C-alpha positions, 0 to 999 in steps of 0.5 A: 689261609694263615694260622692267624686268620684261621684263629681269628675266624674261630673265636668270639669275644664279647662284652655282654649287655646282659638281661639274664640272671642265673637264679638257681643251681642244682646237682646230682651224682650217682650213688655208685663209687669207683675208687682208685683201689677198685681200678687197681683190680681192673687195670695196671695202675695204683692209687698213688699213681692216679693221685700223683698224676690227676688228683682224683680219688674216686668217681661216680658211676651210673647204674646200667639203667641210668642215662644222661636224661635221668641224671639231668632230671635229678639235678633239676629236682635238686635245684627246684627243692633247694631254691623253691623254684618251679620249672613249669614255665621254662620255655627252653631246656638245653642239655649240654652233653656228648653222651645223650641217651640216644642219637635222637630223641635228644636228652633234652626232649627226654628230660622234658617228658620226665619234667612234664613241661608242655610248652617248651623247646628242647635241644642238646648242645655238644661242646664236650667239656666246654658244654656248660659254659657254651650253654650259659653263653647261648642262654644269655644270648637268647634271653637278652635278645628277647627270644626266651624268658626262662631257660634250664641249662644242664651239663650232664654226662654218663661217660662210664658208658663210653669209657674203655676200661681196658685203657689205663690212661683214660679209664682212671679219669672219667665219671658220671654226674650232672649240674643244672642252672636256671637262667631267667630274664632280669634286666636289673641284676644280670649275671653275665659280664663278658665272654670268650668262645672258640674252637681249634677243630684242626686239633680235634683228633687228639680227643674224640669218641666215634659214632659214625665216621672213622676219619678226621682231618685225613687221619684214621680213628679208632671206631669202638665208640669209646673216648680216645685221648692223646693226653699229652697233646691235650694237656699241652694245648690246655695249659697254653691256651686257657691262660690266654683265654682267661685274659681275653674274657677279662680284657673285654670287661671292666675288671682285672684278674685281681677282681676275680673271687673264684676261678672255675675251670673244667675239672680235667686234671688237678695237675693241669689246673695247677699249671693253668693257675701258675701260668695265669698267676691266679691263686690255686686256693681261689680255684674251685674244682670237682675232680677229687671225688667225681673225676672228669665229668666233662660238661658237668664238672663246672656246675658240680664245682660251682655247686660244691662252692655254694654248698661249702659256703665259699661262693657269696652273692656279689662274687665275680666268678670266671668260668672256663670250659675246654676240651673235645673239639677242641672247643673252649668257652670262658665267661665272667659272671656276677653271682647273685642267687 
């Protein structure tokens, strides 16, 4: 099979005739901080070195007894309190994560128990750093198809539990956090405009965390349960593929790049975001990211960035926002949404 045929089969681009609207957002990060100066005491690194290469100053770390469902629960509580929303009638809970509390039950089922919602579905979705955008895409599809009315989508990770703190190239990156969005049926004022999703699984060995198998695409993997990343290859893939993906999202919409008010990419690394903005000719000053104080929180980076934009008064109703998640898989998902909360 040719590469062009393989690529065409592994991606999907669509203009959404949406009947779903994002009606509330919330977030939570643990109180405990891990600063660059703390990391200087743990591995051969420095605040200057980390800042120069990543833009990260600090990250939040869950307590030993805190897990992904706990962070998710607090993010949903934050959403409920700020927007005066009830979740008793939510008919699906979707936790987007690759660090669930257990292999089974799902983090979503654990969250359902914590919230006390009796009549709801509960599933985990694992698309790593693209998880939250994948989750919104799926929620929009289910509601637009008439299968659900009210869905909680949470991007939540406890990456500190799968981080190798002897590896100076990865332990400087990752933190813990959660962001939640409520997606409801609304045919008159939908949020979702267009999308572009896909995966290049043949590159998956550049970013992985093992649990059972120690081989991928014929290659031997380190099987210690922690995140392993070939940063150079992931960086090269992201700065090449994301600008193209942004255009694919927009090409299937009535809008141009100049119509986008805010770009919210996965907050992996500030240098990566700067390069993506340069290659796509999108202004960095109209780009939202959460990595400075939270680090790379995988599926939680985009909802944390959105919520920071809301709290800081940057995001306004009517804004067109381009979300773009990318990471382990190597999977990606871009969405163009209309903000109307």
